N, C-alpha and C positions, 0 to 999 in steps of 0.2 A: 779309307773307303769301306772296308769290311765292317768297321765299328759303326759307321754311319748307317749302313744297310741293316745291321742288326737292330739298331735303335729304331729305325723306321718300321721294321717288321714287328717289333714288340709293340710299338704304338698302334700299328695297324690292327693287331690282334685285340688290344685293349679297346680300340674304337668299335670293333665288332660287338663285343659284349655290352658296351655302353648303348649301342644302337638297339640290340635285342631287348635290353631292360627298359630303355626309354620308350620304345614302341609299345611294349606291354603296358607300361604305366599310363601312357597317353590314351590307350584304348581300354583301360581297365574297366570302367563302368559298363561299357558295351560287351566286353568279354564275359564279365560276371553274369550279366543278364542272359547272355546267349547260352550259357551252360546250365541254367537252372532246370531246363527240361530237355530230355533227349530229343524230342521232336523238333526242337529249335536249332538243332545242329546246322542246318543250312545257313542260318544267320551267323553262327560262329564261323562257318567256312568263309563267308564274305569278309568278315572282319580279319580272319587269319590271312586272307589274300592281301589285304591292305598292310597288315603287319609285315608280311614277307616282302612286299615291294618296297616298303620303307627301308628295310634293312639292305636289300640288294642295291637299290639306288644310292643309299647312304654310303655303301662301301665302294661305290664307283663302278658297279657291275651293270651292264645292260645286256639283255638277252635277245636272241634271234631264234625264231622257231620255224622249222620246216616240217610240214605234216604230209605224209604220204596218204593218210586217211584221216578224216575228221571224226571226232567224237560226236555222237548224237545226243542232244540235250534230253535229259530225263532217263537215259539208259545206263545200266550198271556195267562196269568194266573191272577187270583186274589190271591195275596199272603197275608196271615193273620198270625199274631203271638200275643202271650201275650206280654204285655208292662209294664215293671217295672223299666226301666233304660234308661239313656241317651245313653248308649252304644248299645241299641237295633237298632238304625239307622245304626251304624257302622257294627254291626254284620250281619245285613240283607244284606248290600252291599257286605260284605266279603263272605257270604254263597252262594248267587245267582250269578253265574258267566256268563252264556251264554244267559240270558234273561233280557235285560235291562228293568228296571221298574221305575215307577214314584211314589213317595210317595204322599198320600193324608193325610194332617195333619193340625193341628190347626194353624191359622194365627199368633198366639202369638210368635211362634218360629222365625218368620221373623224379630222380634225386636232384636234378639241376634246379637251383633256387629260382623261383618265380616262373620260369619256363615250364618246369616240371609240374607245377600246380595245375596248369591247363592241359598239359600233355597227357597226364594220367586220367583226366576227366573227359578227354575227347578222342583218345586213341585206344586201340586194342593192344594191351601189353602182354608180352609173352616172356615166360621164364623158360629158356631152352633146356634147362636141366630138370625141369619138372614135367612129367608126362601129363599130369592132370591139368596143368596150366595150358598145355598145347590143345587139349580137348576143349577147354573153356574158350580158347581163341576161336576155334571153329564155330562154336555155338554163338559167340558174340558177332562174328562176321556174318553168319547166317541171318541174325536178327537185323543187322545193318543193311544187308542186301535186300531184305524184305521191305525195308523202309525206302528203297529206291536209291540208296547210296552206292558208291563204288568203293573199292578197296585198293589201297596202295601198299605195296611191299617192296623192299629192296632185297631181292632174293639171294644176294651173297651172304646175308645173315650177319653182316658186320662190315667193317672197313678193312680191306686187305692191306698188306704191306704195299708201300708206294711203288715197289718194283713189279707188282702183279698188275697186269692190264685189266683182267677181269677174273675174279675168283669163281670157284664152282658154285652153282646155284643149289639152294635148299629146295625141298619138295613142297613146302607149305602153300605158296602162291598157286601152284599148278593143281594141287589137290583141291583147293577151294574153288578154283576156276572150273574144274571138271564137275565138282559136286553141284555147282549152281549153274553150269552151262553158260557161263558168261565169257565174252571174248577177252583174250589176253592182249594187252597193249604194250609192246616193248618200246621203251624210250631211252635214247642215248643222250647222256650228258657228256659233251666232249671236253669241256674246259674247266670244270669245277676243281679238279685236282690241281691244276695250274693256278687258278684264281685264289683258292683258299683250301689247301689240303690240311690234313691232320698233323702234318709236320709243322711245328710251331714257327720256326724261322723261315717262312715262305709266304707267298701270296702277293697279289697285285691287282689293281683295278683293271677292268677290261671287259671284253665280250664273253658271254656265255652262250654257246650254241646248243640248241636242242633239236633233236629229230624225233618226231613221233612216227613210228614205223607202221606198216600195214598190220592190221589186227590178225591175231592167230585164233581161229575158231576152235571152240571146244564142243561144238554141237555134235551130239552122238558119240562123244568120246567117253571112255571109262577110265577107271584108275589104272588099268593096264597100259593106257596111253600116256601116263604121267611122265615117264622118263623121256619119251620121244618129244613131248611138248616142251619139257624143260630144256633139253638139248637144242631144240629148234629155236627157242627164245634166246638162249644164251648165244648161239651162233650168230643170230641177227645183230645183237649188240656188240659182240666181240669183233665181228667183221667190220662193223662200222667204226669202231675205235681204231682198228688196224688201218683200214683204208682211209679214214678221215674224209669221207665223201660228203661234204656239205656244200 
C-alpha cells in the first residue's frame, strides 16, 4: 500500500508540471502578445487567470471563497496571504477577478523553465540579499500602482517548514502599503498545504477554501505604524488558520 501511495504521489506531481507547461503552450500566442507592452498587463492578467484555473481544475482542486469585504473594481490594494504551496500563485489569480495585480516575489522563480520566462517579465523580482534590489522593488511597485494595478506579496518571504503554521512577516508589503496609502487585504488559504505542499510525497485533489478578510486601512498611517500593521495582519491570518472558522 505504501509503495502504491508513493507511485500515485510521484505521478500526481509529474501531472502538475505537465499541466503548467501545457497551459502555457496552449496560451503561448496570447501570452506573448500580452507582454509586448507594459500597459497591456491587464490583458496578461486575464490570460493568467485562465492558465491558473486550467491547472487548479486539472489537478482536481475546486475553490470556495468567503469574503468579509469585497474588492472594489479599479481600486488598488496590497494583497497578502499565507504561503505554503506552489498552488498559492494559481489560487490568488483565480480568487481575485476584477483587480489586476502584480506579484512581488523572489528572483529564483525566474529560473523555472517556461514559467520563469513570463514570471520575470510580469512580476517584480527581488533579491533579498541585495539592498539596491529592494529599492528597485519599491520603485517598480510605485510605477505599477500609478497604473491602477494592485500588488500581491506573500509576506512570510518564503515557504516555511511544514511544521510552522505561519512564519513571521517581512516589512515590505506594509512599507509599500503605507507609502501609497492603500488598504491591506489579508487572505487566508486554508488547504493549500494539504492539497499540494512543497513536501514531494504529498497532496490530493479536493477543496481549497479561501477567506478574504476585512481590509486594514493605512489611511493616515506612517512608517512608525508599520510594525503594528504587520502584527495586526499576521494575527488575522494566524487566528483564522488556528480556528479554521470557515
